[in-house]
NUDRENMAR-940846 format. One record per residue (C-alpha): residue number from 1; residue in one letter; chain; y, z, x. Coordinates in steps of 0.1 Angstrom, whole numbers. Last residue first. Layout:
REM NUDRENMAR-940846
NUM:a:A:Y:Z:X
...
REM end
This chain:
REM NUDRENMAR-940846
729:p:A:482:-370:-377
728:p:A:495:-403:-390
727:s:A:480:-414:-424
726:a:A:459:-446:-424
725:l:A:448:-442:-388
724:w:A:442:-405:-393
723:e:A:420:-411:-423
722:k:A:401:-438:-406
721:l:A:395:-417:-376
720:k:A:383:-386:-394
719:s:A:345:-387:-389
718:w:A:315:-378:-410
717:r:A:291:-408:-409
716:r:A:278:-416:-444
715:k:A:242:-427:-447
714:s:A:236:-463:-452
713:a:A:238:-481:-486
712:h:A:227:-517:-481
711:g:A:189:-511:-486
710:k:A:182:-542:-506
709:v:A:175:-563:-475
708:a:A:155:-535:-460
707:i:A:133:-531:-491
706:a:A:128:-569:-492
705:l:A:117:-568:-456
704:a:A:91:-542:-463
703:k:A:78:-562:-492
702:a:A:76:-593:-470
701:q:A:51:-573:-449
700:g:A:44:-576:-412
699:v:A:55:-598:-383
698:l:A:90:-613:-380
697:v:A:95:-638:-352
696:v:A:129:-647:-338
695:l:A:134:-675:-313
694:r:A:161:-691:-291
693:k:A:189:-666:-290
692:g:A:174:-635:-306
691:r:A:195:-603:-309
690:t:A:210:-615:-343
689:l:A:178:-608:-361
688:g:A:176:-572:-349
687:t:A:212:-565:-360
686:y:A:205:-579:-395
685:i:A:173:-559:-398
684:l:A:192:-527:-390
683:n:A:222:-536:-411
682:r:A:200:-541:-442
681:q:A:183:-508:-440
680:l:A:146:-500:-435
679:m:A:147:-468:-414
678:t:A:130:-443:-439
677:y:A:105:-470:-449
676:h:A:92:-478:-414
675:q:A:56:-473:-426
674:t:A:66:-500:-452
673:s:A:63:-525:-423
672:v:A:85:-549:-405
671:p:A:76:-557:-369
670:i:A:103:-576:-350
669:v:A:96:-602:-322
668:v:A:127:-614:-303
667:a:A:128:-644:-280
666:p:A:155:-656:-255
665:y:A:170:-621:-256
664:e:A:205:-608:-265
663:s:A:220:-574:-259
662:g:A:249:-555:-274
661:q:A:226:-533:-296
660:a:A:190:-534:-283
659:k:A:186:-496:-282
658:h:A:193:-494:-320
657:i:A:167:-521:-326
656:t:A:142:-499:-310
655:t:A:122:-508:-279
654:a:A:90:-527:-271
653:y:A:80:-541:-237
652:a:A:104:-513:-226
651:l:A:85:-485:-210
650:v:A:107:-455:-206
649:i:A:133:-444:-180
648:e:A:155:-413:-173
647:d:A:124:-391:-174
646:l:A:115:-408:-142
645:e:A:138:-387:-122
644:g:A:111:-364:-107
643:f:A:94:-394:-93
642:d:A:125:-401:-73
641:y:A:141:-433:-84
640:v:A:152:-463:-63
639:v:A:175:-490:-77
638:t:A:170:-527:-67
637:r:A:197:-552:-79
636:g:A:184:-586:-89
635:d:A:188:-582:-127
634:f:A:177:-545:-125
633:d:A:148:-543:-101
632:i:A:131:-509:-102
631:a:A:119:-490:-71
630:m:A:97:-459:-75
629:e:A:97:-430:-51
628:q:A:74:-401:-42
627:q:A:81:-408:-5
626:d:A:43:-409:2
625:p:A:34:-424:-32
624:d:A:58:-453:-27
623:i:A:59:-475:-58
622:a:A:75:-510:-58
621:s:A:91:-536:-81
620:v:A:92:-519:-115
619:l:A:110:-544:-138
618:g:A:144:-537:-153
617:l:A:163:-533:-186
616:d:A:196:-515:-190
615:g:A:198:-497:-224
614:n:A:216:-465:-212
613:y:A:233:-473:-179
612:v:A:225:-479:-143
611:e:A:252:-473:-117
610:k:A:228:-452:-95
609:d:A:253:-423:-93
608:y:A:266:-430:-128
607:d:A:232:-425:-144
606:n:A:238:-432:-181
605:e:A:207:-424:-202
604:i:A:177:-443:-214
603:q:A:171:-468:-186
602:m:A:145:-493:-198
601:v:A:112:-505:-182
600:k:A:91:-536:-179
599:d:A:60:-529:-157
598:g:A:55:-552:-127
597:v:A:44:-525:-103
596:g:A:27:-497:-123
595:y:A:40:-470:-146
594:s:A:23:-444:-167
593:h:A:43:-424:-193
592:g:A:40:-389:-207
591:f:A:67:-374:-185
590:r:A:53:-388:-152
589:e:A:23:-409:-142
588:v:A:26:-431:-112
587:r:A:4:-461:-105
586:l:A:-12:-478:-75
585:d:A:-48:-483:-85
584:r:A:-40:-508:-112
583:p:A:-35:-505:-150
582:p:A:-31:-538:-170
581:n:A:3:-554:-170
580:l:A:6:-577:-200
579:r:A:-23:-565:-222
578:a:A:-24:-528:-214
577:q:A:14:-527:-212
576:l:A:16:-544:-247
575:a:A:-7:-517:-262
574:v:A:11:-488:-246
573:n:A:45:-502:-255
572:l:A:33:-509:-291
571:a:A:25:-473:-296
570:r:A:59:-460:-284
569:a:A:80:-488:-301
568:g:A:67:-482:-336
567:l:A:41:-504:-353
566:g:A:14:-477:-351
565:g:A:39:-451:-360
564:r:A:70:-436:-343
563:n:A:98:-453:-323
562:m:A:117:-469:-352
561:p:A:129:-502:-366
560:c:A:111:-520:-337
559:l:A:124:-547:-314
558:v:A:98:-566:-293
557:q:A:115:-585:-265
556:v:A:103:-618:-250
555:d:A:120:-634:-220
554:k:A:111:-612:-190
553:r:A:77:-598:-200
552:p:A:62:-626:-221
551:d:A:76:-653:-199
550:l:A:87:-682:-222
549:g:A:71:-716:-223
548:f:A:78:-721:-260
547:r:A:44:-729:-274
546:a:A:20:-713:-249
545:p:A:43:-684:-239
544:i:A:51:-677:-276
543:r:A:14:-679:-287
542:e:A:-2:-659:-259
541:a:A:11:-625:-249
540:v:A:39:-620:-275
539:i:A:21:-636:-304
538:q:A:-12:-620:-295
537:i:A:4:-586:-293
536:l:A:21:-591:-327
535:k:A:-11:-602:-343
534:r:A:-30:-571:-332
533:a:A:-1:-548:-343
532:a:A:0:-566:-377
531:d:A:-38:-561:-381
530:d:A:-34:-524:-374
529:p:A:-5:-521:-398
528:d:A:-23:-539:-426
527:d:A:-2:-561:-449
526:s:A:2:-589:-424
525:e:A:24:-620:-429
524:v:A:38:-638:-399
523:f:A:74:-650:-405
522:y:A:90:-675:-382
521:f:A:125:-685:-370
520:d:A:135:-709:-342
519:s:A:121:-742:-356
518:a:A:120:-770:-330
517:q:A:83:-778:-333
516:a:A:88:-786:-370
515:e:A:62:-772:-394
514:a:A:87:-748:-408
513:n:A:74:-714:-418
512:r:A:83:-704:-453
511:l:A:101:-670:-450
510:d:A:134:-682:-464
509:p:A:156:-651:-459
508:m:A:159:-626:-487
507:e:A:194:-620:-500
506:g:A:217:-590:-495
505:a:A:245:-610:-480
504:n:A:237:-596:-445
503:v:A:201:-607:-450
502:r:A:212:-642:-460
501:h:A:236:-644:-430
500:a:A:208:-633:-406
499:a:A:183:-658:-420
498:q:A:206:-687:-417
497:i:A:215:-677:-382
496:i:A:179:-675:-372
495:r:A:171:-707:-391
494:s:A:196:-725:-368
493:e:A:211:-756:-384
492:a:A:241:-734:-395
491:a:A:250:-730:-358
490:q:A:256:-767:-354
489:r:A:275:-769:-386
488:f:A:298:-739:-379
487:v:A:295:-708:-401
486:e:A:328:-700:-418
485:t:A:333:-662:-422
484:l:A:357:-651:-395
483:r:A:375:-618:-403
482:v:A:407:-615:-384
481:v:A:421:-580:-386
480:p:A:457:-566:-380
479:v:A:454:-528:-379
478:v:A:467:-505:-406
477:g:A:441:-512:-433
476:s:A:421:-482:-423
475:a:A:388:-500:-431
474:i:A:391:-522:-400
473:t:A:396:-492:-376
472:d:A:370:-472:-394
471:a:A:344:-500:-390
470:l:A:352:-505:-354
469:v:A:352:-468:-344
468:q:A:321:-456:-363
467:g:A:317:-421:-349
466:p:A:292:-403:-328
465:g:A:269:-421:-303
464:v:A:244:-448:-312
463:s:A:273:-470:-323
462:p:A:273:-486:-357
461:l:A:246:-511:-367
460:q:A:259:-546:-373
459:d:A:282:-555:-402
458:a:A:314:-549:-382
457:d:A:305:-576:-358
456:g:A:327:-572:-328
455:v:A:359:-580:-309
454:l:A:387:-555:-302
453:i:A:418:-571:-287
452:l:A:443:-548:-269
451:a:A:478:-554:-257
450:a:A:496:-539:-227
449:h:A:530:-521:-224
448:a:A:517:-485:-220
447:p:A:488:-496:-199
446:v:A:453:-493:-215
445:a:A:435:-464:-197
444:r:A:438:-439:-225
443:v:A:425:-466:-249
442:l:A:393:-469:-229
441:s:A:385:-432:-226
440:h:A:390:-427:-263
439:m:A:368:-456:-270
438:l:A:341:-441:-249
437:s:A:342:-407:-266
436:v:A:344:-422:-301
435:d:A:315:-446:-298
434:v:A:315:-482:-288
433:m:A:286:-503:-302
432:s:A:307:-519:-329
431:t:A:330:-530:-302
430:e:A:307:-557:-290
429:d:A:335:-572:-269
428:c:A:366:-554:-256
427:v:A:396:-575:-245
426:v:A:424:-556:-226
425:l:A:457:-574:-221
424:d:A:487:-570:-197
423:c:A:467:-557:-167
422:e:A:464:-531:-139
421:l:A:444:-505:-157
420:p:A:460:-471:-160
419:r:A:462:-443:-134
418:q:A:480:-414:-150
417:e:A:471:-425:-185
416:d:A:434:-429:-175
415:r:A:413:-447:-149
414:r:A:393:-425:-126
413:f:A:367:-419:-153
412:q:A:346:-388:-155
411:g:A:308:-387:-149
410:t:A:313:-360:-124
409:r:A:296:-371:-92
408:p:A:293:-408:-102
407:d:A:330:-411:-108
406:v:A:334:-439:-134
405:e:A:358:-467:-125
404:l:A:373:-475:-160
403:l:A:362:-511:-156
402:r:A:328:-500:-144
401:h:A:322:-478:-174
400:i:A:336:-503:-198
399:t:A:311:-529:-185
398:r:A:327:-557:-166
397:a:A:340:-592:-174
396:d:A:354:-617:-149
395:l:A:366:-649:-165
394:g:A:348:-681:-174
393:t:A:351:-672:-211
392:s:A:315:-676:-222
391:e:A:299:-666:-189
390:g:A:321:-635:-187
389:l:A:313:-624:-222
388:r:A:276:-629:-217
387:k:A:277:-608:-185
386:a:A:296:-580:-203
385:a:A:271:-580:-232
384:r:A:242:-578:-207
383:g:A:259:-550:-188
382:t:A:266:-529:-219
381:p:A:297:-515:-235
380:a:A:318:-547:-231
379:c:A:348:-555:-209
378:l:A:375:-582:-202
377:v:A:407:-577:-182
376:p:A:436:-600:-189
375:r:A:468:-607:-169
374:v:A:492:-627:-190
373:r:A:506:-656:-170
372:k:A:516:-676:-201
371:a:A:487:-700:-193
370:t:A:466:-668:-193
369:l:A:477:-662:-229
368:v:A:468:-697:-242
367:k:A:434:-699:-225
366:l:A:426:-663:-235
365:i:A:432:-671:-272
364:a:A:413:-704:-271
363:q:A:382:-689:-253
362:m:A:384:-659:-277
361:l:A:383:-683:-307
360:t:A:354:-702:-292
359:t:A:334:-669:-288
358:k:A:342:-657:-323
357:g:A:331:-691:-337
356:v:A:313:-682:-370
355:g:A:278:-687:-356
354:p:A:267:-651:-358
353:g:A:287:-627:-379
352:g:A:324:-619:-380
351:t:A:351:-597:-365
350:v:A:383:-600:-345
349:v:A:405:-569:-344
348:l:A:440:-573:-330
347:l:A:466:-550:-313
346:r:A:498:-563:-296
345:s:A:501:-591:-321
344:r:A:523:-622:-320
343:t:A:500:-647:-302
342:a:A:469:-632:-318
341:l:A:481:-639:-354
340:r:A:486:-676:-346
339:l:A:452:-677:-329
338:a:A:436:-662:-360
337:e:A:452:-687:-383
336:r:A:438:-715:-361
335:q:A:404:-699:-361
334:q:A:403:-696:-398
333:v:A:412:-732:-403
332:a:A:387:-744:-378
331:l:A:397:-753:-342
330:t:A:395:-789:-331
329:m:A:379:-794:-297
328:s:A:386:-809:-263
327:l:A:392:-774:-248
326:r:A:425:-785:-231
325:e:A:435:-807:-261
324:e:A:428:-779:-286
323:v:A:447:-755:-264
322:w:A:479:-776:-263
321:t:A:480:-784:-300
320:l:A:474:-747:-309
319:a:A:500:-735:-284
318:r:A:526:-759:-298
317:e:A:519:-745:-333
316:a:A:520:-709:-320
315:d:A:554:-711:-303
314:i:A:550:-679:-282
313:a:A:575:-651:-282
312:g:A:571:-623:-257
311:w:A:541:-617:-235
310:p:A:540:-579:-239
309:a:A:532:-581:-276
308:t:A:555:-558:-296
307:g:A:544:-525:-310
306:m:A:535:-513:-345
305:a:A:498:-519:-340
304:m:A:499:-505:-305
303:a:A:515:-472:-317
302:r:A:489:-470:-345
301:l:A:461:-476:-320
300:r:A:473:-448:-297
299:t:A:477:-422:-323
298:a:A:444:-430:-340
297:i:A:425:-429:-306
296:a:A:442:-395:-298
295:r:A:431:-380:-332
294:e:A:395:-393:-327
293:a:A:394:-378:-292
292:r:A:408:-344:-302
291:h:A:382:-340:-329
290:l:A:355:-352:-305
289:a:A:364:-326:-280
288:a:A:368:-298:-306
287:l:A:333:-303:-321
286:f:A:341:-306:-357
285:v:A:337:-284:-388
284:c:A:345:-297:-422
283:p:A:362:-286:-455
282:e:A:360:-316:-479
281:g:A:392:-331:-493
280:d:A:386:-366:-479
279:v:A:380:-349:-445
278:m:A:395:-315:-439
277:d:A:396:-296:-406
276:a:A:379:-267:-388
275:v:A:376:-267:-350
274:i:A:348:-261:-324
273:d:A:347:-253:-287
272:t:A:380:-235:-283
271:g:A:373:-200:-298
270:r:A:384:-185:-331
269:l:A:361:-211:-348
268:e:A:331:-196:-330
267:h:A:338:-161:-344
266:e:A:341:-176:-379
265:l:A:307:-193:-374
264:a:A:291:-161:-362
263:d:A:304:-143:-394
262:e:A:290:-171:-415
261:i:A:256:-168:-397
260:d:A:255:-130:-403
259:d:A:263:-136:-440
258:r:A:236:-162:-443
257:p:A:209:-138:-431
256:a:A:187:-153:-403
255:e:A:161:-180:-404
254:l:A:179:-196:-374
253:l:A:172:-233:-381
252:a:A:173:-232:-419
251:t:A:204:-211:-418
250:a:A:221:-234:-392
249:r:A:214:-265:-413
248:e:A:228:-249:-445
247:l:A:258:-235:-426
246:l:A:265:-270:-412
245:e:A:261:-286:-447
244:a:A:285:-261:-463
243:r:A:311:-267:-435
242:p:A:309:-304:-439
241:l:A:298:-318:-406
240:g:A:315:-332:-374
239:c:A:316:-363:-353
238:h:A:286:-376:-370
237:g:A:265:-405:-357
236:d:A:231:-393:-368
235:d:A:222:-381:-333
234:f:A:256:-364:-332
233:a:A:243:-341:-360
232:s:A:223:-323:-332
231:t:A:257:-311:-318
230:l:A:265:-292:-350
229:a:A:231:-276:-355
228:y:A:230:-268:-318
227:g:A:264:-251:-318
226:i:A:254:-230:-349
225:g:A:222:-220:-332
224:a:A:239:-210:-300
223:r:A:263:-188:-320
222:l:A:235:-172:-339
221:r:A:214:-166:-307
220:i:A:243:-151:-287
219:a:A:253:-129:-317
218:a:A:218:-113:-319
217:t:A:203:-116:-354
216:k:A:169:-129:-343
215:e:A:168:-103:-315
214:i:A:166:-113:-278
213:g:A:135:-97:-262
212:l:A:128:-120:-234
211:r:A:99:-135:-254
210:a:A:123:-142:-282
209:a:A:147:-159:-258
208:i:A:120:-181:-244
207:r:A:111:-193:-279
206:d:A:147:-198:-287
205:a:A:151:-222:-257
204:s:A:122:-242:-270
203:v:A:136:-243:-306
202:f:A:171:-251:-293
201:g:A:161:-283:-276
200:i:A:147:-292:-242
199:g:A:146:-330:-237
198:r:A:180:-333:-220
197:i:A:188:-301:-202
196:d:A:223:-285:-204
195:r:A:229:-274:-240
194:a:A:194:-266:-251
193:l:A:187:-249:-217
192:r:A:219:-228:-220
191:y:A:201:-210:-248
190:p:A:181:-190:-222
189:n:A:211:-169:-213
188:e:A:206:-142:-187
187:k:A:169:-148:-183
186:l:A:177:-185:-179
185:l:A:202:-179:-152
184:a:A:178:-157:-132
183:i:A:150:-183:-135
182:a:A:173:-211:-124
181:d:A:189:-194:-94
180:a:A:172:-217:-69
179:g:A:191:-247:-83
178:y:A:205:-247:-118
177:t:A:206:-285:-127
176:k:A:183:-298:-100
175:f:A:158:-270:-108
174:i:A:159:-277:-145
173:r:A:154:-314:-138
172:v:A:123:-307:-117
171:a:A:109:-283:-143
170:r:A:114:-307:-172
169:s:A:76:-314:-176
168:t:A:69:-277:-181
167:s:A:72:-277:-218
166:v:A:77:-243:-234
165:g:A:54:-213:-242
164:h:A:71:-186:-222
163:a:A:44:-184:-195
162:h:A:47:-222:-191
161:l:A:84:-218:-185
160:f:A:79:-191:-158
159:v:A:50:-210:-142
158:m:A:71:-242:-141
157:i:A:100:-223:-126
156:e:A:78:-209:-99
155:r:A:63:-243:-93
154:v:A:98:-258:-90
153:t:A:107:-232:-63
152:r:A:75:-240:-43
151:q:A:80:-277:-48
150:t:A:116:-276:-37
149:q:A:107:-256:-5
148:w:A:79:-280:4
147:g:A:101:-311:-3
146:e:A:129:-297:18
145:t:A:105:-290:47
144:i:A:88:-324:44
143:r:A:122:-342:43
142:a:A:135:-322:73
141:a:A:103:-331:93
140:r:A:107:-368:82
139:v:A:143:-369:95
138:g:A:136:-351:127
137:g:A:106:-372:137
136:i:A:70:-371:125
135:g:A:51:-401:140
134:p:A:30:-380:163
133:v:A:29:-344:153
132:d:A:49:-321:176
131:r:A:79:-327:152
130:l:A:62:-305:127
129:r:A:68:-276:151
128:a:A:104:-274:139
127:p:A:91:-263:105
126:t:A:84:-228:118
125:t:A:82:-205:88
124:e:A:72:-225:57
123:i:A:59:-257:72
122:v:A:40:-238:99
121:e:A:27:-213:74
120:f:A:13:-241:52
119:v:A:-3:-258:83
118:d:A:-20:-226:95
117:e:A:-55:-236:83
116:g:A:-56:-265:108
115:f:A:-23:-271:127
114:a:A:-26:-304:144
113:a:A:-56:-320:127
112:v:A:-44:-307:93
111:l:A:-10:-323:100
110:q:A:-24:-356:111
109:k:A:-47:-359:81
108:a:A:-19:-351:57
107:f:A:3:-375:77
106:h:A:-19:-404:68
105:p:A:-27:-394:32
104:g:A:10:-390:22
103:i:A:35:-364:33
102:g:A:73:-372:30
101:k:A:77:-357:-4
100:v:A:53:-328:-10
99:l:A:29:-332:-40
98:g:A:19:-367:-28
97:s:A:-18:-359:-32
96:a:A:-24:-361:6
95:l:A:-12:-325:11
94:y:A:-37:-311:-14
93:r:A:-65:-334:-1
92:e:A:-59:-322:34
91:i:A:-57:-285:24
90:g:A:-90:-289:5
89:e:A:-108:-304:34
88:l:A:-94:-277:58
87:s:A:-105:-250:34
86:t:A:-79:-226:20
85:p:A:-65:-244:-10
84:a:A:-33:-233:-27
83:v:A:-39:-215:-59
82:a:A:-45:-227:-95
81:t:A:-49:-207:-127
80:l:A:-70:-212:-158
79:y:A:-77:-189:-187
78:e:A:-94:-201:-218
77:a:A:-113:-226:-197
76:k:A:-138:-249:-215
75:f:A:-164:-258:-190
74:q:A:-181:-291:-197
73:r:A:-214:-306:-208
72:g:A:-213:-340:-223
71:h:A:-184:-364:-225
70:t:A:-189:-380:-259
69:k:A:-205:-353:-280
68:d:A:-189:-325:-260
67:t:A:-213:-297:-250
66:i:A:-196:-263:-244
65:w:A:-197:-238:-215
64:v:A:-174:-208:-219
63:g:A:-142:-195:-204
62:s:A:-125:-178:-174
61:a:A:-111:-199:-146
60:q:A:-101:-196:-110
59:i:A:-90:-228:-93
58:s:A:-86:-240:-57
57:e:A:-62:-268:-50
56:g:A:-75:-299:-32
55:p:A:-65:-323:-59
54:t:A:-32:-311:-76
53:i:A:-25:-291:-107
52:s:A:6:-283:-126
51:p:A:14:-260:-156
50:v:A:-22:-253:-164
49:h:A:-42:-257:-196
48:g:A:-80:-262:-200
47:v:A:-109:-286:-194
46:v:A:-133:-283:-165
45:t:A:-159:-310:-157
44:l:A:-183:-300:-129
43:l:A:-191:-320:-97
42:d:A:-227:-318:-86
41:r:A:-237:-297:-56
40:p:A:-239:-264:-75
39:g:A:-231:-232:-56
38:r:A:-194:-228:-54
37:a:A:-177:-252:-77
36:k:A:-166:-287:-69
35:v:A:-143:-295:-98
34:r:A:-135:-326:-118
33:l:A:-105:-317:-139
32:v:A:-94:-324:-175
31:c:A:-59:-310:-182
30:f:A:-37:-297:-209
29:g:A:-3:-285:-196
28:s:A:14:-293:-229
27:d:A:43:-315:-216
26:p:A:28:-322:-181
25:n:A:-3:-338:-197
24:h:A:-30:-339:-170
23:f:A:-61:-361:-169
22:t:A:-89:-369:-145
21:v:A:-75:-347:-118
20:r:A:-100:-351:-90
19:e:A:-117:-329:-64
18:v:A:-103:-296:-76
17:v:A:-119:-268:-56
16:g:A:-140:-240:-71
15:s:A:-141:-209:-93
14:l:A:-158:-201:-125
13:l:A:-160:-168:-145
12:e:A:-180:-166:-177
11:r:A:-170:-154:-211
10:p:A:-196:-138:-234
9:v:A:-207:-158:-265
8:s:A:-198:-139:-297
7:p:A:-166:-158:-301
6:d:A:-185:-191:-301
5:p:A:-166:-218:-284
4:l:A:-160:-249:-304
3:r:A:-186:-277:-302
2:s:A:-169:-309:-291
1:m:A:-165:-338:-315
REM end
């Protein structure tokens, strides 16, 4: 431990040039610097907090000297500020750091040689002179000028945010959202940060507001707090909240008088953003957009359910005989009945667990309908699910976003009622993943005459986004539903499928490890989380590749019940990265993560411009420090990210089971521990088990697995779709 500063010790002043940034956390500003101070020849260690820091910058600090037990003597700065360097050496190091896009070590040397100490002024006031430097043409000169201007503005924003006690790691995204007027806009209404910038919540925005003098009972604060309390419920899958619960959440968040909060809620309800309604007799408050979306879904699905199929009458018995001959198979009793229902239904839900023949049934239905010249379109919520659907049916399948032709500039879909899809049938797979907003967009684009088939496993986790569309549609009793339950013999031989069905039925799977080489399901006992983590890493890095010949990065996916904890996705990502792709010289550190070429990463938000979506997996293929860009290979397609956009991705050696919905992997390794107690639910483990195609390994405690298997009751999601389907709005 380091010795804390003694208040009685007088503070010293220190100034020097940063030679190396040993560590810098952009979220907190904490840094460890190696500094060449005036006077001493040896480099000094300085620790403190600063919004951003770059080698070559000069620092001025005030603090005390301490002796750290591990790291020795260091200067603990209580005040630390950085300024642009003035020496030629410092200027070159500063420019070579990659701070300004378009300048790397080579051009830093060239620029300093050409302009000396005036280089900053040249970039700032006469950027045309940059083209006098060999190798710098018009394009690079423009890039350097833009990068310099952006960096200066970003730095001002970062200093502003840091001064108001919030994270500075979002500065680039704030600048991209608000532009050069960012500070003025934030001073006018700091609560817009919580609404507009992912990663900055109400608490951070509220901290800025307090420092700007906004009172705790100010109307702008109370209304923002109510909005935040309601929208934060979306993370739990709610479309709205009971009025009493919303007020309770808002009161705890705002720490303001309840009467003032109720007045603010009434004021908000008179506007257009939120709306009051009843659900099962309970007064609720909904976000207006989601309320309208659920109502529109219900109206559209009811109309389809009562409508006539666009292909006319089909002799189901003749169709059954014909399709069985064409597919060279005999359909099971449930499948035959399902096909009969499909031939006469304009809306149909097909549900069931693994190995029950959903894929075969869909092959048969599509074979019959395409023979009748029905024009189908196939879609799924994720790229992996769409690819799997296309491979199993032999037809083109796309993500819902691509099918609906998302506009990358606005995020809106080009396909809707005015420009519907050109088809007679829409098939949507993995519908349990589809939230209210996306389903609303999909049903809007289904042509007025067309049919819709929704396929999915209703026992899996519901969508990450708000609502539970598939479950509510089935529970309404209004829509024709085919529930396949018979497990086919070949599938029944898989221990993965056996385990999944036992878990779904509330029974413990057989955890005895089979001796046979061909077994596809294993349980590795470990009661200690540290020991379980060590075993898990060994299984991923050594045992699975040796026994099954699978690539530990491309073929093996660790799926965790949650992000936090020693057996959570965050900690395991760091450990697996160190084992599977150890740090090299060429790396980039942004937003709390470090990336190198070969790292496995996941996109965590929809980026319509890049055409990569939440949950897409890729491998880092290149890093360019001069251009401040990182290239990622997504299934053979290279996508380039600016360093400032890297908060859109995370390491993905391990991820949560929620994030893996709709995907399948050759091998899945799942830690199960009582430290995940709050997340141990039956549908969570069931969903994780059904992600593995060839191999599933559970690592941890049988006790934790038993808790999950018994944990059938999941928290209620507040939505109104089922009610509106059952009783027309």
